C-alpha positions in Angstrom: -45.9 1.2 7.3 -49.5 0.6 6.8 -52.0 3.3 7.7 -55.0 2.9 9.8 -57.6 2.1 6.9 -55.6 -0.5 5.5 -55.2 -2.2 8.9 -58.6 -2.0 9.2 -59.4 -3.7 5.9 -56.5 -6.5 6.6 -58.5 -6.8 10.0 -61.8 -7.6 8.3 -60.2 -10.0 6.0 -58.6 -12.1 8.4 -61.8 -11.9 10.4 -63.8 -13.3 7.2 -61.2 -15.9 6.5 -60.4 -17.4 9.8 -63.4 -16.7 12.0 -63.9 -15.0 15.3 -62.6 -18.3 17.2 -59.3 -18.6 15.4 -58.4 -14.9 15.2 -56.8 -14.4 18.6 -54.9 -17.5 18.6 -53.8 -16.6 15.2 -52.8 -13.0 16.5 -50.8 -15.0 19.5 -48.6 -16.8 16.9 -48.0 -14.1 14.9 -46.6 -12.0 17.8 -44.6 -15.2 19.0 -43.2 -15.2 15.5 -42.3 -11.8 15.3 -40.6 -11.9 19.0 -38.6 -15.1 17.9 -37.5 -13.1 14.7 -36.3 -10.0 16.6 -34.3 -12.1 19.0 -32.6 -13.9 16.4 -31.5 -10.5 14.2 -30.4 -9.3 17.2 -28.4 -12.0 18.4 -26.8 -11.9 15.0 -26.2 -8.7 15.1 -24.4 -8.7 18.6 -22.1 -11.6 17.3 -21.4 -10.0 14.4 -20.1 -6.6 16.4 -18.6 -8.7 19.1 -16.5 -10.2 16.0 -15.7 -6.6 14.4 -14.4 -5.4 17.9 -12.3 -8.6 18.0 -10.9 -8.1 14.5 -10.4 -4.2 15.4 -8.5 -5.3 18.8 -6.2 -8.0 16.8 -5.3 -5.4 14.2 -4.4 -2.4 16.8 -2.4 -4.9 18.7 -0.5 -5.9 15.4 0.1 -2.5 14.7 1.3 -1.4 18.1 3.6 -4.6 17.8 5.4 -3.1 14.4 5.6 0.1 15.8 7.3 -1.1 18.9 9.6 -3.4 16.5 10.4 -0.5 14.4 11.1 1.7 17.6 13.4 -1.0 18.7 15.1 -1.3 15.4 15.6 2.6 14.6 18.2 3.5 17.3 20.3 0.1 16.1 20.3 1.6 12.5 22.8 4.9 12.0 22.8 7.0 9.3 25.8 6.9 6.7 28.3 9.4 7.2 27.5 12.5 5.3 30.5 14.1 3.2 31.4 17.6 4.2 30.3 20.1 2.0 32.0 20.7 -1.4 33.9 17.4 -1.4 33.5 15.0 -4.5 32.6 11.5 -3.8 34.8 8.8 -5.7 33.1 6.0 -7.3 33.4 3.2 -4.8 35.3 0.0 -5.1 33.4 -0.9 -8.4 35.0 2.5 -9.8 38.3 2.0 -8.3 38.7 -1.6 -9.9 37.9 -0.3 -13.1 40.6 2.4 -12.5 38.5 5.1 -12.8 39.7 7.2 -9.6 38.9 10.8 -9.4 41.6 13.1 -8.1 40.7 14.7 -4.7 38.8 17.9 -5.1 39.7 20.8 -3.1 37.0 22.1 -0.5 35.0 25.1 -1.9 36.1 28.1 -0.3 33.6 29.9 1.9 31.6 32.4 0.5 32.6 35.7 1.7 29.8 37.6 3.7 29.2 41.5 3.3 29.7 43.1 7.0 25.9 43.0 8.8 25.0 46.7 9.5 23.2 47.3 12.8 19.5 47.8 12.5 19.3 51.1 14.2 21.8 52.8 12.2 20.6 55.8 10.1 22.1 56.8 6.8 22.5 60.6 5.6 20.4 61.4 2.4 22.8 62.0 -0.7 23.5 65.8 -0.6 23.6 66.0 -4.3 20.9 64.6 -6.8 22.2 61.6 -8.9 22.4 63.9 -12.2 24.8 66.4 -10.7 22.2 69.3 -10.8 21.5 71.3 -7.6 17.9 72.0 -6.8 16.9 75.8 -6.2 
């Protein structure tokens, strides 16, 4: 922005070039041109913002439609059955055609678990030290 001394110098130069009779008319024309320019830029900005909002709205609608379609298709598609743990799957029809059929695998035995000790049980300390000597 111009400082006050700069504006004074510009005013004096304009006064000398255009004269005192033309200066008010020139200022009026400059003001109208500035107002018209601001109006055009504001109109352009509002039109651009409206277009961006419309594009965002259309994008949101498409995303919602895609999500609704995905939700509608999701219950219809069931996951494939899961083989029980410990079984071996065969190669499928392609392997059977080639004569590569694996024998049935026996299910894996369940691992043995140690009996749980109650949380409140208190065990007695060893009476004899581990080295076999008694402490005196």
